[in-house]
PLY file of the C-alpha trace (Angstrom):
ply
format ascii 1.0
element vertex 388
property float x
property float y
property float z
element edge 387
property int vertex1
property int vertex2
end_header
0.47 -0.09 0.38
1.36 3.66 -0.91
2.53 5.16 2.27
1.06 8.19 1.14
-2.16 7.00 0.73
-2.04 5.75 4.22
-1.14 8.90 5.21
-4.29 10.37 3.94
-6.97 8.16 5.02
-5.45 8.25 8.74
-5.59 11.82 9.08
-9.09 11.80 7.82
-10.14 8.76 10.47
-7.99 9.89 13.50
-8.26 13.84 12.80
-10.99 14.09 15.88
-10.98 12.08 18.97
-13.29 9.25 19.22
-15.97 8.92 22.19
-19.41 7.47 22.20
-21.41 10.39 20.92
-19.36 9.90 17.46
-19.73 6.48 17.08
-21.59 4.77 14.38
-25.07 3.95 15.18
-26.03 0.30 13.63
-23.88 -2.30 15.09
-22.94 -3.60 11.74
-21.15 0.19 10.91
-19.69 0.10 14.69
-17.84 -3.59 13.84
-16.84 -2.50 10.69
-15.22 0.38 12.34
-13.74 -1.48 14.95
-11.80 -4.10 12.13
-10.67 -0.84 10.53
-8.72 0.27 13.71
-7.62 -3.02 13.78
-6.14 -3.36 10.48
-4.89 0.39 11.07
-3.06 -1.36 14.21
-1.48 -4.04 12.59
-0.28 -1.89 9.78
1.63 0.40 12.40
3.25 -2.65 14.18
4.36 -4.01 10.69
6.04 -0.76 9.70
7.67 -0.29 13.34
9.43 -4.10 13.34
10.66 -3.61 9.56
14.62 -3.76 9.78
14.66 0.03 8.61
12.41 0.95 11.90
14.86 2.37 14.46
14.76 -0.41 17.16
14.10 2.24 20.16
10.91 2.93 18.51
9.55 -0.56 19.40
10.32 -0.18 22.90
7.73 2.77 23.49
5.36 1.73 26.15
2.39 2.88 24.29
3.72 0.33 21.05
3.49 -2.24 23.42
0.40 -1.08 24.95
-1.13 -1.21 21.20
0.53 -4.85 20.76
-1.11 -6.39 23.63
-4.10 -4.51 23.02
-4.76 -6.35 19.40
-3.56 -9.46 20.74
-6.23 -9.60 23.18
-9.15 -8.40 21.47
-8.22 -9.98 17.86
-6.86 -12.63 15.87
-5.35 -13.28 12.25
-5.73 -16.48 10.42
-4.48 -16.72 7.15
-6.46 -15.35 4.46
-6.03 -15.22 0.52
-3.04 -14.86 -0.86
-0.28 -14.32 1.43
-3.06 -11.59 3.37
-4.10 -12.76 6.85
-7.39 -12.15 7.93
-8.00 -10.07 11.14
-11.27 -11.14 13.44
-12.55 -10.05 16.37
-12.60 -13.01 19.73
-15.57 -14.59 19.78
-17.28 -16.94 21.94
-15.51 -20.32 22.17
-17.54 -23.63 22.52
-16.64 -23.33 26.31
-19.17 -20.08 26.31
-16.23 -17.93 26.71
-15.65 -14.69 24.92
-12.63 -15.42 23.77
-10.99 -12.83 25.66
-8.60 -13.27 28.65
-8.87 -13.70 31.88
-9.80 -10.42 33.79
-6.52 -10.01 35.77
-4.62 -9.68 32.59
-7.04 -8.23 30.65
-6.43 -4.59 29.35
-9.80 -2.48 29.84
-8.28 0.58 28.65
-5.08 1.59 26.76
-5.00 4.71 28.80
-4.64 3.51 31.96
-3.29 -0.07 31.94
-3.76 -0.41 35.54
-7.21 -0.19 34.92
-9.24 -3.00 34.89
-13.29 -4.34 34.60
-15.08 -6.41 37.75
-18.41 -7.07 38.33
-19.94 -7.22 41.76
-23.54 -7.99 42.49
-25.68 -6.10 40.07
-22.39 -3.28 39.74
-19.92 -2.97 36.84
-17.40 -1.12 36.43
-13.85 0.06 35.26
-10.94 0.68 37.61
-10.16 -0.18 40.76
-10.81 -1.30 44.80
-10.84 0.69 47.39
-10.48 -0.79 51.03
-10.73 1.42 53.93
-9.89 0.60 57.49
-11.21 2.49 60.59
-11.18 2.68 64.56
-14.87 1.70 65.42
-15.24 2.98 69.02
-18.82 2.57 70.27
-21.06 5.89 71.15
-23.63 6.29 73.85
-26.99 8.16 73.27
-26.07 11.81 73.38
-22.47 10.71 74.48
-19.34 11.42 71.89
-16.83 8.46 72.10
-13.75 8.34 73.89
-11.80 9.02 70.84
-12.73 10.42 67.23
-13.34 7.09 64.80
-10.66 7.65 62.21
-9.41 5.80 59.17
-5.99 4.13 59.78
-5.24 2.20 56.46
-6.49 2.54 52.82
-5.54 0.01 50.12
-6.10 0.37 46.43
-5.87 -3.07 44.64
-6.93 -4.12 41.56
-10.78 -4.15 40.61
-10.38 -8.04 40.64
-8.33 -8.90 43.07
-10.82 -10.76 45.39
-11.72 -9.35 48.86
-9.94 -12.49 50.39
-6.65 -11.44 48.88
-6.63 -8.13 50.30
-7.41 -8.39 54.30
-3.45 -10.17 54.70
-2.01 -7.01 53.37
-3.78 -5.05 55.29
-2.63 -6.49 58.86
0.54 -6.31 57.41
0.29 -2.59 56.80
-1.24 -2.04 60.04
1.69 -3.93 61.68
4.30 -2.78 59.65
3.63 1.21 60.74
3.35 -0.08 64.18
-0.29 0.84 64.40
-2.42 -0.89 67.05
-4.15 -3.84 65.03
-7.91 -4.18 66.55
-8.52 -7.39 68.57
-12.20 -7.66 66.70
-11.64 -6.64 62.97
-15.37 -5.92 61.45
-15.85 -6.80 57.93
-18.43 -7.74 55.28
-19.25 -11.54 53.99
-16.39 -11.05 51.22
-12.88 -10.71 53.26
-13.16 -14.05 55.02
-12.31 -17.51 54.76
-10.89 -20.35 56.97
-7.47 -19.21 56.56
-7.79 -16.52 57.37
-10.03 -16.50 60.43
-7.27 -18.75 61.53
-4.43 -17.64 60.13
-4.84 -13.52 61.86
-5.64 -14.81 65.01
-2.07 -17.07 65.07
-0.06 -14.18 63.40
-1.64 -11.07 64.64
-4.27 -11.98 67.26
-7.06 -10.38 65.73
-10.26 -12.14 66.00
-12.76 -11.73 62.27
-16.26 -10.70 63.04
-17.84 -11.10 60.11
-20.94 -13.58 58.35
-18.96 -16.48 56.41
-20.15 -18.21 53.85
-22.70 -20.76 53.99
-22.04 -24.03 53.38
-22.56 -24.34 49.57
-23.47 -28.16 49.50
-26.63 -29.24 47.32
-28.07 -30.19 50.44
-26.99 -27.45 52.17
-28.75 -24.57 49.33
-32.11 -26.69 49.57
-32.07 -27.18 53.21
-32.95 -30.56 53.22
-30.88 -33.75 53.25
-27.95 -34.17 55.39
-25.17 -31.45 54.95
-21.37 -31.78 55.74
-22.12 -30.56 59.76
-24.67 -33.10 60.15
-22.01 -35.50 60.44
-19.70 -36.67 63.28
-16.16 -35.77 62.73
-13.50 -37.75 64.69
-10.31 -36.50 63.69
-8.57 -38.50 65.78
-9.58 -41.84 64.89
-9.54 -40.87 61.29
-13.17 -41.38 60.91
-16.64 -40.04 60.56
-20.40 -41.14 61.25
-23.60 -40.47 59.04
-26.79 -39.21 60.68
-27.82 -42.97 60.13
-24.58 -44.31 62.30
-23.20 -45.28 59.68
-19.25 -45.20 60.11
-16.85 -44.16 57.23
-14.34 -46.74 55.55
-11.73 -44.82 54.50
-9.84 -41.48 55.04
-7.34 -40.03 52.46
-5.49 -36.90 52.53
-5.39 -35.64 49.02
-4.79 -32.55 47.17
-7.34 -30.86 44.94
-6.43 -27.86 42.87
-3.01 -27.27 45.01
-5.24 -27.28 48.62
-4.70 -29.81 51.13
-8.41 -31.77 51.86
-9.16 -34.93 53.34
-11.96 -37.24 51.59
-13.89 -39.06 53.93
-15.54 -42.17 52.16
-18.49 -44.05 52.97
-19.74 -48.22 51.76
-21.62 -48.18 49.03
-22.90 -51.31 50.86
-24.39 -48.91 53.78
-25.36 -46.03 51.76
-27.63 -48.47 48.94
-30.18 -49.83 51.14
-30.41 -46.57 53.58
-33.52 -45.36 53.71
-32.20 -41.89 53.87
-29.73 -42.96 50.93
-32.15 -39.77 48.84
-31.58 -37.72 50.85
-27.83 -37.54 51.38
-26.41 -38.54 47.95
-26.91 -38.58 44.32
-23.72 -40.45 43.47
-23.23 -42.19 40.73
-21.09 -44.41 43.17
-23.94 -44.86 45.13
-22.17 -43.74 48.23
-21.32 -40.56 50.40
-18.56 -39.08 50.30
-16.89 -35.74 52.63
-14.28 -33.21 51.07
-13.09 -31.84 54.15
-10.65 -29.23 55.01
-7.72 -29.32 57.37
-9.49 -30.23 61.01
-8.11 -26.36 62.55
-9.78 -25.01 59.38
-13.20 -26.90 59.23
-13.15 -26.56 63.01
-12.76 -22.68 62.35
-15.37 -22.34 60.07
-17.84 -24.49 61.71
-17.70 -21.80 65.02
-18.16 -19.11 62.75
-21.25 -20.35 61.38
-22.58 -21.53 64.67
-21.84 -18.23 66.33
-23.59 -15.47 63.50
-26.70 -17.36 64.09
-26.60 -16.36 67.75
-28.21 -12.63 69.42
-24.73 -11.80 70.62
-23.50 -11.88 67.17
-26.71 -9.79 66.10
-26.30 -7.48 68.29
-22.11 -7.34 68.01
-22.20 -6.66 64.22
-24.12 -3.76 63.42
-21.51 -1.90 65.17
-19.62 -2.33 61.45
-22.39 0.36 60.08
-19.63 2.70 61.10
-17.15 1.97 58.01
-20.23 2.41 56.14
-20.84 5.38 57.14
-16.80 6.38 56.54
-17.40 5.24 52.80
-20.42 6.99 51.88
-18.55 10.09 53.52
-15.79 9.55 51.90
-17.54 9.21 48.29
-20.08 12.39 48.97
-16.93 14.72 50.08
-13.99 13.74 48.22
-15.81 12.23 45.34
-13.73 8.47 45.55
-15.82 6.67 43.03
-14.29 8.56 40.06
-10.70 8.22 39.59
-9.22 11.74 39.42
-5.76 10.19 37.68
-3.96 7.29 35.76
-2.13 4.51 36.99
-2.46 2.54 40.37
0.07 4.43 42.37
-1.45 7.87 41.49
-5.30 6.49 42.61
-3.83 5.21 45.86
-2.06 8.47 46.36
-5.52 10.36 45.73
-7.16 7.85 48.34
-4.66 8.46 50.41
-4.83 12.46 50.79
-8.41 12.05 50.44
-8.49 9.98 53.63
-6.10 12.48 55.75
-8.89 15.05 54.70
-11.90 12.86 56.06
-9.82 12.66 59.22
-9.41 16.28 59.80
-13.05 16.22 59.40
-13.20 13.84 61.80
-10.98 15.20 64.47
-12.21 18.57 64.07
-15.88 17.81 64.86
-14.79 15.27 67.92
-12.73 17.81 69.16
-15.63 20.40 69.10
-18.34 17.92 70.16
-20.27 18.32 66.85
-21.98 14.87 65.65
-20.95 14.25 61.80
-24.46 14.71 59.71
-25.44 11.83 57.94
-27.91 13.37 56.14
-28.52 13.86 52.44
-26.90 17.00 51.66
-27.76 19.46 48.55
-25.50 19.90 45.61
-24.24 23.18 47.00
-23.61 21.77 50.40
-21.51 19.20 49.02
-19.70 21.74 46.91
-19.18 23.26 50.52
-17.59 19.89 52.04
-15.46 19.21 49.02
-14.07 22.80 49.31
-13.41 22.06 53.06
-11.77 18.91 52.59
0 1
1 2
2 3
3 4
4 5
5 6
6 7
7 8
8 9
9 10
10 11
11 12
12 13
13 14
14 15
15 16
16 17
17 18
18 19
19 20
20 21
21 22
22 23
23 24
24 25
25 26
26 27
27 28
28 29
29 30
30 31
31 32
32 33
33 34
34 35
35 36
36 37
37 38
38 39
39 40
40 41
41 42
42 43
43 44
44 45
45 46
46 47
47 48
48 49
49 50
50 51
51 52
52 53
53 54
54 55
55 56
56 57
57 58
58 59
59 60
60 61
61 62
62 63
63 64
64 65
65 66
66 67
67 68
68 69
69 70
70 71
71 72
72 73
73 74
74 75
75 76
76 77
77 78
78 79
79 80
80 81
81 82
82 83
83 84
84 85
85 86
86 87
87 88
88 89
89 90
90 91
91 92
92 93
93 94
94 95
95 96
96 97
97 98
98 99
99 100
100 101
101 102
102 103
103 104
104 105
105 106
106 107
107 108
108 109
109 110
110 111
111 112
112 113
113 114
114 115
115 116
116 117
117 118
118 119
119 120
120 121
121 122
122 123
123 124
124 125
125 126
126 127
127 128
128 129
129 130
130 131
131 132
132 133
133 134
134 135
135 136
136 137
137 138
138 139
139 140
140 141
141 142
142 143
143 144
144 145
145 146
146 147
147 148
148 149
149 150
150 151
151 152
152 153
153 154
154 155
155 156
156 157
157 158
158 159
159 160
160 161
161 162
162 163
163 164
164 165
165 166
166 167
167 168
168 169
169 170
170 171
171 172
172 173
173 174
174 175
175 176
176 177
177 178
178 179
179 180
180 181
181 182
182 183
183 184
184 185
185 186
186 187
187 188
188 189
189 190
190 191
191 192
192 193
193 194
194 195
195 196
196 197
197 198
198 199
199 200
200 201
201 202
202 203
203 204
204 205
205 206
206 207
207 208
208 209
209 210
210 211
211 212
212 213
213 214
214 215
215 216
216 217
217 218
218 219
219 220
220 221
221 222
222 223
223 224
224 225
225 226
226 227
227 228
228 229
229 230
230 231
231 232
232 233
233 234
234 235
235 236
236 237
237 238
238 239
239 240
240 241
241 242
242 243
243 244
244 245
245 246
246 247
247 248
248 249
249 250
250 251
251 252
252 253
253 254
254 255
255 256
256 257
257 258
258 259
259 260
260 261
261 262
262 263
263 264
264 265
265 266
266 267
267 268
268 269
269 270
270 271
271 272
272 273
273 274
274 275
275 276
276 277
277 278
278 279
279 280
280 281
281 282
282 283
283 284
284 285
285 286
286 287
287 288
288 289
289 290
290 291
291 292
292 293
293 294
294 295
295 296
296 297
297 298
298 299
299 300
300 301
301 302
302 303
303 304
304 305
305 306
306 307
307 308
308 309
309 310
310 311
311 312
312 313
313 314
314 315
315 316
316 317
317 318
318 319
319 320
320 321
321 322
322 323
323 324
324 325
325 326
326 327
327 328
328 329
329 330
330 331
331 332
332 333
333 334
334 335
335 336
336 337
337 338
338 339
339 340
340 341
341 342
342 343
343 344
344 345
345 346
346 347
347 348
348 349
349 350
350 351
351 352
352 353
353 354
354 355
355 356
356 357
357 358
358 359
359 360
360 361
361 362
362 363
363 364
364 365
365 366
366 367
367 368
368 369
369 370
370 371
371 372
372 373
373 374
374 375
375 376
376 377
377 378
378 379
379 380
380 381
381 382
382 383
383 384
384 385
385 386
386 387
């Protein structure tokens, strides 16, 4: 292709920066435009990787980003003659969209740290913010003995599970020589059996949080026998089912890199059992249990039992304080929208915003003014943001 024609064509197509308001109205034309962009991108890369091009051009971050975006979103297959056919990645036989996993997929060429993520009905492109704060209880009409302030902010990729963020948060508090809480109130996205045991051992921190319930078929249906209905004798390495039958095998295995104990019952005991339909539908006609190590199993069972008690229901509402803090942060400092690009700069923004909130909270506590949790008008929020 003549270079002059390429430059003339590109000068028309890329003279103005594209946005969602200028996209073609029809889906067919949008797809055609996306393929046109891909062909232009590969044309540019081919020119940059010719021997005549300076090597330093290929090392530019923008060139590397372009190469990754094209590889992640398009495929090139042999076409007619020496030409390659460019196609958008499509759904595969397993129902996937053909794209790389979320943690490594670039969501924007302008911010290579941002990622698409989803949580229940929320879908966003960006990061996650984890806020830790003190939770001194407040009696009616009295202020707490100390102001409740933010002690740590952690900014992570939006695709990082909350369970992976908790240990670094404890490490950060410990590294900065801050007094870790004896009781750490969390939502249900953070805990796991490993974290419940590990936090208590390493830092002396008890996790006060609703843990996820048993996800087995029997537990979900709330009929039949779930794992917690079996008596586990760890010392003698055997289990007893609700019908009084004892397991026949006890095997320590590794499943997907995780240590488990698989307990099996005899088919001769399970087949004639009148409760078999409530217990198992396995083709082997016998019940099996897959257990975590003893310490983890007992910890998660104790947590599930505790969250059903009145003491837990009276204690856990103390965590509502962090929800108020997050709401104050989003309304006062606008933390739901990233002002900068890159994880490091976003974290700096989160840190400075938390500092501003702490100053507001300390001033309110010092002067005996309760924090206002009422809805604010746009002008009131503007005033708060100027103060922050």
